[in-house]
TIKERO-75319 format. One record per residue: residue number from 1; x, y, z of N, C-alpha, C in turn. Coordinates in steps of 0.1 Angstrom, whole numbers. Each point is the difference from the previous one (the first is absolute). Example, Ala and Ser with C-alpha at 12.3 -4.5 7.8 and 13.67 -1.06 7.14 Angstrom:
{1,{132,-57,78},{-9,12,0},{9,12,0}}
{2,{-4,11,-7},{9,11,0},{-8,11,8}}
end
This chain:
{1,{2229,-497,1649},{5,7,12},{8,12,-4}}
{2,{-2,10,8},{7,13,-4},{15,-1,6}}
{3,{9,3,-8},{14,-1,4},{5,13,6}}
{4,{11,0,7},{6,11,7},{2,12,-10}}
{5,{6,-4,-12},{3,11,-10},{-13,7,-5}}
{6,{-11,-8,-2},{-12,6,-5},{-6,9,11}}
{7,{1,-5,13},{-5,9,11},{7,13,0}}
{8,{13,-1,-1},{9,12,0},{-4,10,-12}}
{9,{-3,-7,-11},{-4,8,-12},{-13,7,2}}
{10,{-9,-7,6},{-13,6,3},{1,12,10}}
{11,{8,-2,10},{2,11,10},{7,12,-6}}
{12,{9,-2,-9},{7,11,-7},{-10,7,-9}}
{13,{-9,-7,-7},{-10,6,-8},{-10,8,8}}
{14,{-5,-6,11},{-9,7,9},{6,13,5}}
{15,{12,-1,5},{7,12,5},{2,11,-11}}
{16,{3,-5,-12},{2,10,-11},{-13,7,-3}}
{17,{-11,-8,-1},{-13,6,-3},{-4,10,11}}
{18,{2,-3,13},{-3,9,11},{8,13,-1}}
{19,{13,-2,-3},{9,12,-1},{-4,8,-12}}
{20,{-4,-6,-11},{-4,7,-11},{-13,9,2}}
{21,{-9,-6,8},{-13,7,3},{3,12,9}}
{22,{9,-2,10},{4,10,9},{6,12,-7}}
{23,{9,-4,-10},{7,10,-8},{-10,9,-8}}
{24,{-10,-6,-6},{-10,7,-8},{-9,9,9}}
{25,{-3,-5,12},{-7,9,9},{8,12,4}}
{26,{13,-2,3},{8,11,3},{1,10,-11}}
{27,{1,-5,-13},{2,9,-11},{-13,7,-4}}
{28,{-11,-7,0},{-12,6,-6},{-10,5,10}}
{29,{2,-4,13},{-9,6,11},{9,9,9}}
{30,{11,-5,4},{9,8,9},{5,13,-6}}
{31,{5,0,-13},{5,12,-6},{-10,10,-2}}
{32,{-12,-2,-6},{-10,10,-1},{-5,6,13}}
{33,{-2,-9,10},{-5,5,13},{10,9,7}}
{34,{12,-5,0},{11,7,8},{3,14,-7}}
{35,{-2,1,-13},{3,12,-7},{-8,12,5}}
{36,{-12,-3,6},{-8,11,5},{5,6,14}}
{37,{8,-8,6},{4,4,14},{15,2,2}}
{38,{8,-6,-10},{15,1,2},{6,2,-13}}
{39,{10,8,-1},{7,3,-12},{11,-10,-2}}
{40,{4,-8,10},{11,-10,-2},{-5,-14,-1}}
{41,{-14,-2,2},{-5,-13,0},{2,-8,-13}}
{42,{-1,7,-11},{2,-6,-13},{15,-5,-2}}
{43,{9,7,6},{14,-4,-1},{4,-12,9}}
{44,{-8,-3,10},{2,-11,8},{-8,-12,-5}}
{45,{-13,2,-3},{-8,-11,-4},{3,-6,-14}}
{46,{3,9,-9},{2,-4,-14},{12,-10,-1}}
{47,{12,3,5},{11,-10,-1},{-3,-12,8}}
{48,{-7,1,11},{-3,-12,8},{-9,-9,-7}}
{49,{-11,5,-7},{-9,-9,-8},{7,-6,-11}}
{50,{8,7,-8},{7,-6,-11},{10,-10,4}}
{51,{7,3,11},{10,-10,5},{-7,-13,4}}
{52,{-12,1,7},{-7,-12,4},{-4,-8,-13}}
{53,{-4,7,-11},{-3,-8,-12},{12,-7,-5}}
{54,{11,6,0},{12,-7,-5},{4,-12,9}}
{55,{-2,2,13},{3,-11,9},{-10,-11,-2}}
{56,{-13,3,-2},{-10,-10,-2},{3,-8,-13}}
{57,{5,7,-10},{3,-6,-13},{12,-9,2}}
{58,{10,4,8},{12,-8,2},{-3,-13,7}}
{59,{-10,1,9},{-4,-12,8},{-7,-10,-9}}
{60,{-8,5,-9},{-7,-10,-9},{-1,6,-14}}
{61,{12,0,-6},{1,6,-14},{-9,-7,-10}}
{62,{-9,7,-6},{-9,-6,-10},{8,-4,-12}}
{63,{-6,-10,-8},{6,-4,-12},{2,11,-10}}
{64,{12,2,-4},{3,11,-10},{1,13,7}}
{65,{2,0,13},{1,13,8},{12,8,-4}}
{66,{12,-6,-1},{12,7,-3},{-1,5,-15}}
{67,{-6,-7,-9},{-2,4,-13},{-9,13,-1}}
{68,{-10,0,8},{-9,12,0},{7,12,6}}
{69,{9,-2,10},{8,11,5},{9,6,-11}}
{70,{6,-10,-7},{9,4,-12},{-8,8,-10}}
{71,{-12,-5,-4},{-8,6,-10},{-4,14,5}}
{72,{-3,2,13},{-4,13,5},{11,10,-2}}
{73,{13,-4,3},{11,9,-1},{3,3,-14}}
{74,{-3,-9,-10},{3,3,-14},{-12,5,-7}}
{75,{-11,4,7},{-12,6,-6},{5,13,-6}}
{76,{-5,4,-13},{5,12,-6},{-2,13,9}}
{77,{-12,1,7},{-2,11,8},{10,1,12}}
{78,{3,-12,5},{9,-1,11},{14,4,-4}}
{79,{4,-4,-13},{13,3,-5},{2,15,-1}}
{80,{-11,7,-5},{1,15,0},{1,6,14}}
{81,{-7,-7,9},{1,5,14},{14,-2,6}}
{82,{7,-11,-3},{13,-2,4},{10,10,-7}}
{83,{-3,4,-12},{8,10,-7},{-2,13,7}}
{84,{-12,4,4},{-2,12,7},{7,0,13}}
{85,{-1,-11,8},{6,0,13},{16,1,-2}}
{86,{5,-7,-10},{14,1,-2},{5,14,-3}}
{87,{-8,7,-8},{3,14,-3},{-1,9,13}}
{88,{-10,-3,8},{-1,7,13},{13,-2,8}}
{89,{4,-12,1},{12,-3,7},{13,6,-6}}
{90,{1,0,-13},{11,7,-6},{0,15,2}}
{91,{-12,6,1},{-1,14,1},{5,5,14}}
{92,{1,-10,10},{5,4,13},{14,5,0}}
{93,{7,-3,-11},{14,5,-2},{1,15,0}}
{94,{-10,7,-6},{0,14,-1},{-11,8,8}}
{95,{-8,-8,8},{-10,7,7},{6,8,11}}
{96,{-5,12,3},{5,9,11},{-3,-5,14}}
{97,{-9,-10,1},{-5,-5,13},{2,-15,1}}
{98,{13,-3,-1},{4,-15,-1},{-5,-8,12}}
{99,{1,5,12},{-3,-8,12},{-15,-4,0}}
{100,{-9,10,1},{-14,-3,0},{-5,-7,-13}}
{101,{5,4,-11},{-4,-6,-13},{4,-14,0}}
{102,{12,-4,5},{4,-14,0},{-9,-8,9}}
{103,{-4,5,11},{-9,-7,9},{-13,-3,-6}}
{104,{-6,11,-7},{-13,-2,-6},{1,-9,-12}}
{105,{11,0,-7},{2,-9,-12},{0,-15,5}}
{106,{7,-3,11},{1,-13,5},{-14,-5,4}}
{107,{-8,9,7},{-13,-4,4},{-9,-2,-12}}
{108,{1,9,-10},{-9,-1,-11},{3,-13,-8}}
{109,{13,-2,-3},{4,-12,-8},{-3,-13,7}}
{110,{2,0,14},{-3,-12,8},{-14,-3,0}}
{111,{-9,10,1},{-14,-2,0},{-5,-6,-13}}
{112,{4,6,-11},{-4,-5,-13},{5,-14,-3}}
{113,{13,-3,4},{5,-13,-2},{-7,-11,9}}
{114,{-4,4,12},{-7,-10,9},{-14,-3,-6}}
{115,{-6,11,-5},{-14,-2,-6},{1,-9,-12}}
{116,{10,2,-9},{1,-8,-12},{3,-15,4}}
{117,{8,-2,10},{3,-14,4},{-13,-6,6}}
{118,{-7,7,8},{-13,-5,6},{-10,-3,-11}}
{119,{-1,9,-10},{-10,-3,-11},{3,-12,-7}}
{120,{13,-2,-3},{4,-12,-7},{-1,-13,8}}
{121,{0,1,13},{-1,-11,9},{-14,-5,3}}
{122,{-10,8,-5},{-14,-4,2},{-3,-13,-7}}
{123,{-9,-8,5},{-4,-13,-7},{-7,3,-13}}
{124,{0,-10,-9},{-6,2,-13},{-15,3,2}}
{125,{-6,-5,10},{-15,3,3},{-1,5,14}}
{126,{-8,10,2},{-2,6,12},{-15,-3,5}}
{127,{-1,-2,13},{-13,-2,5},{-9,12,-1}}
{128,{-13,-2,-1},{-10,11,-2},{0,9,12}}
{129,{3,-6,12},{-1,8,12},{11,12,0}}
{130,{11,-3,-7},{10,11,-1},{-5,12,-7}}
{131,{-8,-3,-11},{-6,11,-7},{-10,8,8}}
{132,{-7,-6,8},{-9,7,9},{7,8,11}}
{133,{12,-4,3},{8,8,9},{3,14,-5}}
{134,{2,1,-13},{2,13,-6},{-12,9,2}}
{135,{-12,-5,-1},{-13,8,2},{-1,3,15}}
{136,{2,-10,8},{-1,1,15},{9,11,5}}
{137,{13,-1,-4},{10,10,4},{-4,14,-4}}
{138,{-5,1,-13},{-3,13,-5},{-12,6,8}}
{139,{-10,-8,3},{-11,5,8},{4,4,14}}
{140,{9,-8,7},{4,3,13},{10,12,0}}
{141,{8,2,-10},{8,11,-2},{-8,13,-1}}
{142,{-10,0,-8},{-9,11,-2},{-7,4,13}}
{143,{-4,-11,8},{-7,3,13},{10,6,10}}
{144,{13,-5,0},{10,6,8},{3,15,-3}}
{145,{0,3,-13},{2,14,-4},{-12,9,4}}
{146,{-12,-6,-1},{-11,8,4},{0,3,15}}
{147,{4,-11,8},{1,2,15},{10,10,3}}
{148,{12,-1,-7},{11,10,3},{-5,14,-4}}
{149,{-7,1,-11},{-5,13,-4},{-10,6,11}}
{150,{-9,-9,4},{-10,5,10},{7,4,13}}
{151,{10,-7,4},{7,3,13},{9,13,-1}}
{152,{4,3,-13},{8,12,-2},{14,0,5}}
{153,{5,-12,5},{13,-1,6},{11,1,-9}}
{154,{-2,-7,-12},{12,-1,-9},{-2,8,-13}}
{155,{-10,9,0},{-2,8,-13},{11,9,-3}}
{156,{7,5,10},{11,10,-2},{14,-6,0}}
{157,{1,-13,2},{13,-6,0},{6,0,-14}}
{158,{12,5,-2},{7,0,-13},{10,-11,-1}}
{159,{0,-7,-11},{10,-10,-1},{14,5,-2}}
{160,{11,-7,4},{13,5,0},{6,2,-15}}
{161,{-7,-7,-9},{5,1,-14},{-10,5,-10}}
{162,{-10,7,5},{-11,4,-8},{-6,13,6}}
{163,{-7,7,-9},{-7,12,4},{-15,-3,3}}
{164,{-4,-12,-1},{-14,-3,3},{-2,-5,14}}
{165,{-12,2,6},{-2,-5,14},{-1,-15,0}}
{166,{-1,-5,12},{-1,-15,2},{-13,-5,-6}}
{167,{-11,7,2},{-12,-4,-5},{-1,0,-16}}
{168,{7,10,-5},{1,1,-15},{8,-12,-5}}
{169,{11,-3,7},{7,-12,-4},{-8,-13,0}}
{170,{-8,-1,11},{-9,-11,1},{-10,-1,-11}}
{171,{-6,12,-3},{-10,0,-11},{6,-3,-14}}
{172,{11,6,-2},{7,-3,-13},{4,-15,-1}}
{173,{5,-6,11},{3,-14,0},{-12,-9,-2}}
{174,{-11,3,6},{-12,-8,-1},{-5,0,-14}}
{175,{1,12,-7},{-5,1,-14},{10,-7,-9}}
{176,{13,-1,4},{9,-8,-8},{-3,-15,1}}
{177,{-3,-5,12},{-3,-14,2},{-14,-4,-5}}
{178,{-8,11,-3},{-13,-3,-5},{0,-8,-13}}
{179,{10,2,-8},{0,-6,-14},{2,-15,0}}
{180,{9,-6,8},{1,-15,0},{-12,-5,8}}
{181,{-6,7,9},{-12,-4,7},{-12,-1,-10}}
{182,{-1,10,-9},{-11,0,-10},{2,-12,-10}}
{183,{13,-2,-3},{3,-12,-9},{-4,-13,7}}
{184,{2,-1,13},{-3,-12,8},{-16,-1,0}}
{185,{-7,11,2},{-14,-1,0},{-6,-4,-13}}
{186,{6,5,-11},{-5,-4,-13},{3,-15,-4}}
{187,{12,-5,5},{3,-14,-2},{-10,-9,7}}
{188,{-4,4,12},{-10,-7,8},{-14,4,-4}}
{189,{-2,8,-10},{-13,4,-5},{-8,7,11}}
{190,{6,9,7},{-6,9,10},{0,14,-4}}
{191,{-6,3,-12},{0,14,-5},{-6,10,9}}
{192,{-12,-4,6},{-6,10,9},{8,4,12}}
{193,{8,-10,5},{9,2,11},{11,10,-5}}
{194,{4,-2,-12},{11,9,-5},{-5,14,-1}}
{195,{-12,3,-4},{-5,14,0},{-1,6,14}}
{196,{-4,-8,9},{0,5,14},{14,4,5}}
{197,{10,-8,-3},{13,4,4},{6,12,-7}}
{198,{-4,3,-12},{4,12,-7},{-6,12,7}}
{199,{-12,0,5},{-6,11,7},{7,2,14}}
{200,{3,-11,6},{5,1,14},{14,6,-1}}
{201,{9,-5,-9},{13,5,-1},{1,15,-5}}
{202,{-9,3,-10},{-1,13,-5},{-4,10,12}}
{203,{-8,-5,9},{-5,9,11},{12,4,8}}
{204,{10,-8,2},{12,3,8},{7,12,-6}}
{205,{1,0,-13},{7,12,-7},{-8,12,1}}
{206,{-14,-1,0},{-8,12,1},{1,6,14}}
{207,{0,-9,10},{1,5,14},{13,8,3}}
{208,{11,-5,-6},{13,7,2},{2,11,-10}}
{209,{-10,2,-9},{1,10,-10},{12,0,-9}}
{210,{4,-12,-4},{12,-1,-9},{-4,1,-14}}
{211,{1,12,-6},{-5,2,-13},{8,-8,-11}}
{212,{13,0,2},{8,-8,-10},{-4,-15,0}}
{213,{-2,-5,12},{-4,-14,1},{-14,-2,-6}}
{214,{-9,9,2},{-14,-1,-6},{1,0,-16}}
{215,{8,9,-5},{2,1,-15},{6,-13,-5}}
{216,{10,-5,6},{7,-12,-4},{-10,-12,1}}
{217,{-8,-1,11},{-9,-11,1},{-11,1,-11}}
{218,{-5,12,-3},{-10,1,-10},{5,-4,-13}}
{219,{12,4,-4},{6,-4,-13},{2,-15,0}}
{220,{4,-6,11},{3,-15,0},{-13,-7,-1}}
{221,{-11,4,7},{-13,-6,-1},{-6,0,-14}}
{222,{2,12,-6},{-5,2,-14},{8,-9,-9}}
{223,{13,-1,1},{8,-9,-8},{-3,-14,2}}
{224,{-2,-4,12},{-4,-14,3},{-14,-4,-6}}
{225,{-9,10,1},{-13,-3,-5},{0,-1,-15}}
{226,{7,8,-7},{1,-1,-14},{8,-12,-5}}
{227,{9,-4,9},{8,-12,-4},{-8,-13,1}}
{228,{-11,0,7},{-8,-12,1},{-5,-3,-14}}
{229,{-1,10,-9},{-5,-3,-13},{11,-1,-10}}
{230,{10,9,1},{11,0,-10},{13,5,8}}
{231,{7,-10,5},{12,4,8},{12,4,-9}}
{232,{0,-5,-12},{12,3,-9},{1,15,-3}}
{233,{-11,7,-3},{0,14,-3},{4,9,12}}
{234,{-6,-4,11},{3,7,13},{14,-1,4}}
{235,{6,-12,-1},{14,-2,3},{9,8,-9}}
{236,{-4,-1,-13},{8,8,-10},{0,15,2}}
{237,{-12,5,4},{-2,14,2},{9,5,12}}
{238,{-1,-7,11},{8,4,12},{15,-3,-2}}
{239,{4,-10,-8},{14,-2,-3},{6,12,-7}}
{240,{-8,5,-11},{5,11,-8},{0,13,9}}
{241,{-10,2,8},{-1,12,8},{11,0,11}}
{242,{3,-11,7},{10,0,10},{14,2,-7}}
{243,{2,-7,-11},{13,2,-7},{3,14,-5}}
{244,{-10,6,-5},{1,14,-5},{2,10,12}}
{245,{-8,-2,11},{1,8,11},{14,0,6}}
{246,{5,-12,2},{14,-2,6},{11,4,-9}}
{247,{-1,-4,-13},{11,2,-9},{1,15,-5}}
{248,{-11,7,-1},{0,13,-6},{0,11,11}}
{249,{0,-3,12},{0,10,11},{11,11,-1}}
{250,{12,-4,-3},{11,10,-1},{-3,10,-12}}
{251,{-4,-6,-11},{-3,9,-12},{-11,10,3}}
{252,{-10,-5,7},{-12,9,3},{5,11,10}}
{253,{9,-4,9},{5,10,10},{9,10,-7}}
{254,{8,-4,-10},{9,9,-7},{-8,10,-8}}
{255,{-12,-3,-4},{-8,9,-8},{-10,8,8}}
{256,{0,-3,13},{-10,6,9},{5,15,4}}
{257,{-9,9,-4},{3,14,4},{-13,6,6}}
{258,{-1,0,13},{-12,5,6},{-2,15,-2}}
{259,{-12,3,-3},{-3,14,-2},{-5,7,13}}
{260,{2,13,2},{-5,7,12},{12,4,8}}
{261,{-3,6,11},{11,5,9},{3,-11,10}}
{262,{11,3,7},{5,-10,10},{-10,-1,11}}
{263,{-7,11,3},{-10,-1,11},{-12,-9,-4}}
{264,{-3,-1,-14},{-11,-8,-4},{3,-15,1}}
{265,{14,-3,-2},{2,-14,2},{3,-4,14}}
{266,{3,9,8},{1,-3,14},{-13,-3,6}}
{267,{-11,6,-6},{-13,-3,5},{-5,-14,-4}}
{268,{6,-5,-11},{-4,-13,-5},{12,-10,2}}
{269,{-3,-10,8},{11,-10,3},{4,-7,-12}}
{270,{-9,-3,-9},{3,-8,-12},{9,8,-9}}
{271,{-4,12,-3},{9,9,-9},{13,2,6}}
{272,{1,2,13},{13,2,7},{8,-13,-2}}
{273,{-6,-11,2},{8,-13,-1},{4,-2,-14}}
{274,{-8,2,-10},{4,-2,-14},{11,10,-4}}
{275,{-1,12,5},{11,10,-3},{13,-5,6}}
{276,{0,-5,13},{12,-4,6},{6,-12,-7}}
{277,{-9,-10,-4},{6,-11,-7},{5,3,-14}}
{278,{-7,10,-7},{5,4,-13},{14,6,1}}
{279,{2,8,10},{13,6,2},{11,-10,4}}
{280,{-4,-10,8},{9,-11,3},{4,-8,-12}}
{281,{-9,-3,-9},{3,-8,-12},{9,8,-9}}
{282,{-2,13,-1},{8,8,-9},{15,0,5}}
{283,{1,0,14},{14,1,5},{7,-13,0}}
{284,{-8,-11,2},{6,-13,2},{8,-5,-12}}
{285,{-7,1,-12},{7,-4,-12},{2,-15,0}}
{286,{13,-4,-3},{3,-14,-1},{-1,-8,13}}
{287,{-2,7,11},{-2,-7,13},{-13,-8,0}}
{288,{-9,3,-9},{-12,-8,-1},{2,-14,-5}}
{289,{12,-3,-5},{3,-14,-5},{1,-9,12}}
{290,{7,5,11},{3,-9,11},{-8,3,12}}
{291,{-5,12,1},{-7,4,13},{10,3,11}}
{292,{-6,4,11},{8,4,12},{2,-12,10}}
{293,{-6,-11,-3},{1,-11,9},{-12,-3,8}}
{294,{-2,-13,4},{-12,-5,7},{-2,8,13}}
{295,{-13,3,3},{-4,6,12},{6,14,2}}
{296,{1,8,-11},{6,13,1},{-10,12,-2}}
{297,{-12,-3,-6},{-9,11,-4},{-6,6,13}}
{298,{-8,-8,7},{-7,6,12},{10,5,10}}
{299,{12,-7,2},{10,5,9},{5,14,-4}}
{300,{2,1,-13},{5,13,-6},{-10,11,2}}
{301,{-13,-3,-1},{-11,10,3},{0,3,14}}
{302,{1,-10,9},{-1,3,14},{12,7,6}}
{303,{12,-2,-7},{12,7,5},{3,13,-7}}
{304,{-9,4,-9},{1,13,-6},{9,1,-13}}
{305,{5,-12,-4},{8,-1,-12},{-9,3,-12}}
{306,{-13,-5,0},{-10,3,-10},{-10,10,6}}
{307,{-6,8,-8},{-10,9,5},{-12,-7,6}}
{308,{-6,5,11},{-11,-6,7},{-12,-1,-9}}
{309,{-1,8,-11},{-11,-1,-9},{1,-11,-11}}
{310,{11,-8,1},{2,-11,-10},{-12,-10,1}}
{311,{-4,-5,-12},{-11,-8,0},{3,-14,6}}
{312,{-10,-5,8},{1,-13,7},{-6,-10,-9}}
{313,{5,-2,-12},{-5,-10,-10},{10,-10,-2}}
{314,{-5,-13,-1},{9,-11,-3},{8,1,-13}}
{315,{-6,8,-9},{7,1,-13},{12,8,1}}
{316,{0,12,7},{11,8,2},{10,-6,10}}
{317,{-5,-7,10},{8,-7,10},{9,-11,-7}}
{318,{-7,-7,-10},{7,-11,-7},{11,6,-9}}
{319,{-3,11,-7},{10,6,-9},{12,5,9}}
{320,{-3,7,11},{10,6,8},{9,-10,7}}
{321,{-6,-11,4},{8,-10,8},{7,-10,-10}}
{322,{-7,-6,-9},{6,-11,-8},{2,4,-15}}
{323,{-4,11,-4},{3,5,-14},{-6,-8,-11}}
{324,{5,1,-12},{-5,-7,-11},{-1,-15,1}}
{325,{11,-6,5},{0,-15,1},{-10,-5,10}}
{326,{-2,7,11},{-11,-4,9},{-14,1,-6}}
{327,{-2,11,-8},{-13,2,-7},{-2,-11,-10}}
{328,{10,-4,-7},{-1,-11,-10},{-4,-13,7}}
{329,{6,-3,11},{-3,-12,8},{-15,0,5}}
{330,{-4,12,5},{-14,1,5},{-10,-2,-11}}
{331,{3,7,-12},{-9,-1,-11},{-1,-15,-5}}
{332,{11,-6,-1},{0,-14,-4},{-8,-9,10}}
{333,{2,3,13},{-7,-8,10},{-16,2,-1}}
{334,{-4,13,-2},{-14,2,-2},{-6,-6,-12}}
{335,{7,1,-11},{-5,-6,-13},{-1,-15,1}}
{336,{10,-6,6},{0,-15,2},{-12,-4,9}}
{337,{-2,7,11},{-11,-3,9},{-13,1,-7}}
{338,{-2,11,-8},{-13,2,-7},{-2,-11,-11}}
{339,{11,-4,-6},{-1,-10,-10},{-3,-14,6}}
{340,{7,-2,11},{-3,-13,8},{-14,-1,5}}
{341,{-6,12,3},{-14,0,5},{-9,-7,-10}}
{342,{3,2,-13},{-9,-6,-10},{1,-15,0}}
{343,{11,-6,6},{1,-14,0},{-7,-6,12}}
{344,{-5,9,9},{-7,-5,12},{-14,-5,-4}}
{345,{-7,-7,8},{-14,-4,-2},{-9,12,-1}}
{346,{-12,-2,-5},{-9,12,-1},{-5,4,13}}
{347,{1,-8,11},{-4,4,13},{11,9,7}}
{348,{13,-2,-4},{11,7,6},{5,12,-8}}
{349,{0,-1,-13},{7,10,-8},{-5,14,2}}
{350,{-14,3,1},{-4,14,2},{5,6,13}}
{351,{1,-8,10},{5,5,13},{15,2,1}}
{352,{7,-8,-8},{14,1,-1},{3,14,-7}}
{353,{-8,3,-11},{2,13,-6},{-4,11,9}}
{354,{-11,-2,8},{-5,11,9},{11,3,11}}
{355,{7,-11,4},{10,3,10},{12,8,-6}}
{356,{4,-4,-12},{11,8,-6},{-4,15,-2}}
{357,{-12,2,-5},{-5,14,-2},{0,7,14}}
{358,{-5,-6,10},{0,6,13},{13,4,5}}
{359,{10,-9,-1},{14,3,4},{6,11,-8}}
{360,{-2,-1,-14},{6,9,-9},{-6,14,2}}
{361,{-13,1,2},{-6,13,1},{4,7,14}}
{362,{1,-8,10},{4,5,13},{15,6,-1}}
{363,{8,-7,-7},{14,4,-2},{1,14,-8}}
{364,{-8,0,-10},{0,13,-9},{-6,11,8}}
{365,{-10,-2,8},{-7,10,8},{9,5,12}}
{366,{11,-8,3},{9,5,10},{-4,-5,14}}
{367,{-9,-10,1},{-4,-4,13},{10,-10,6}}
{368,{5,-9,-8},{10,-10,5},{9,-2,-12}}
{369,{12,-6,4},{9,-4,-11},{10,-10,5}}
{370,{11,3,6},{10,-9,5},{0,-2,15}}
{371,{-10,5,7},{-1,-2,14},{0,-14,4}}
{372,{8,-4,11},{2,-14,3},{-13,-7,3}}
{373,{-9,7,7},{-13,-6,4},{-8,-4,-12}}
{374,{1,9,-11},{-8,-2,-12},{6,-12,-8}}
{375,{13,0,-1},{7,-11,-7},{-3,-13,7}}
{376,{-1,-1,13},{-3,-12,7},{-14,-5,-3}}
{377,{-10,10,-1},{-13,-4,-3},{-2,-4,-15}}
{378,{8,5,-9},{0,-4,-14},{6,-14,-1}}
{379,{10,-4,8},{5,-13,1},{-11,-10,4}}
{380,{-8,4,10},{-11,-8,5},{-11,-1,-11}}
{381,{-2,11,-8},{-9,-1,-11},{4,-10,-10}}
{382,{12,0,-4},{5,-10,-9},{-2,-15,5}}
{383,{3,-1,13},{-1,-14,6},{-15,-4,0}}
{384,{-9,10,3},{-14,-3,0},{-6,-4,-13}}
{385,{5,6,-11},{-5,-4,-13},{5,-14,-4}}
{386,{13,-3,5},{5,-14,-3},{-9,-10,8}}
{387,{-4,4,12},{-9,-9,7},{-13,-2,-7}}
{388,{-6,10,-5},{-13,-1,-7},{1,-8,-12}}
{389,{11,2,-8},{2,-8,-12},{1,-15,3}}
{390,{6,-3,12},{2,-15,4},{-14,-5,5}}
{391,{-8,9,4},{-13,-4,6},{-11,-2,-11}}
{392,{3,3,-12},{-10,-2,-11},{4,-13,-8}}
{393,{-8,-10,1},{2,-12,-8},{-14,-7,-1}}
{394,{-1,-8,-10},{-13,-7,-3},{-4,-9,11}}
{395,{-12,1,4},{-6,-10,10},{-9,-9,-7}}
{396,{-3,2,-13},{-9,-9,-8},{7,-6,-11}}
{397,{-3,-12,-3},{6,-7,-11},{-4,6,-13}}
{398,{9,3,-9},{-4,6,-13},{-8,-9,-8}}
{399,{-9,6,-8},{-9,-9,-9},{8,-8,-10}}
{400,{-4,-12,-3},{7,-9,-10},{-5,3,-14}}
{401,{9,2,-9},{-4,3,-13},{2,-13,-9}}
{402,{-11,-4,-7},{1,-12,-8},{1,4,-15}}
{403,{10,-5,-6},{2,3,-14},{-2,-12,-9}}
{404,{-2,2,-13},{-3,-11,-9},{-15,-2,-3}}
{405,{-3,-10,-8},{-14,-2,-4},{-5,-12,9}}
{406,{-13,1,3},{-7,-11,7},{-2,-12,-9}}
{407,{2,-12,4},{-2,-12,-9},{-15,-1,-4}}
{408,{-1,-5,-12},{-14,-3,-5},{-4,-14,5}}
{409,{-14,-2,0},{-5,-13,4},{5,-11,-8}}
{410,{2,2,-13},{4,-11,-9},{14,-4,3}}
{411,{8,9,7},{14,-3,3},{2,-8,13}}
{412,{-11,0,8},{1,-7,13},{-1,-15,-2}}
{413,{8,-7,8},{-1,-15,-1},{-7,-5,12}}
{414,{-10,-9,-2},{-8,-5,11},{5,-14,3}}
end
């Protein structure tokens, strides 16, 4: 006979599972679809979905749940992330835009903290249907972007913290969430479906004519394809390239002397930007150690403190805002993430590397960097990869291995 306490336990478990399913639908279907029509949808749906996951976990905490949350917070990559966030917060002391920078810092840190808690609160094993939600949401998000593009209503809307249109934001976000979806497809052995989704999401970038996004996606796809055979060399190559690009940027700028007249570099946006940054690095000197404070680069450009020709690259934005110590934290974070990619399963590791290459290439090319909508989607990316890793486990009993010698007939007793 079922007791009252067991009935209560079953009700709590059923409610927790229902809430968990609703949360994943909000995150992996609601966020991609809403991104095509609203620039604020991601800021509403993302915290709501993560909060529901934490509430569901609290109602029916799985065995070892608190330990997994602790392990998530002490993960080497997360420790570098906490160090970067701490330096961002400390830099608010000298930022010239304390009010708006503080607000953005609280939102950024809160989003990353909530995503880390939700990732740690996931059960040890995830149902297969959750993995298919990644693919379903990606397909519906691409369909929503195509409908929005065909209607022409949102093509010219500009985000409040970005220079890209709403449709470009949607396309860049879809191609970011492509990578955990591809990992989910390979975990479920749906390789043909994965190829279809690559073409669908790439089409969104082509339609909005986002050249930086197309270059980043091509590099990421090439890296993921090569990683299917040898992920160690590809991860090492990108680790060295990212570290050198970030670390040596000031030295390269100090030695940069563009040739030609001022009119020639006015005609070329790249040369004008490089010239402006070279002059800035020569003047700044020791200020490069600390930077000017979080959320100061784009605001300085928009307010005329920096020349309008300044490069919109994440490399220079990072050096200007957070200085040497911020660059060290970001390099450490990237290297740890690439190294940890090698510890993933062979179905997940190539797409983990592809995602890092996509994010890093976009930042270097100046498409995105510390914009809040992009940081929010990166938090969702990390949560999605945690979900895929929990969804991969053996469904078949491993083969039994027999050791030792078989007995001879003479040794058998009848």
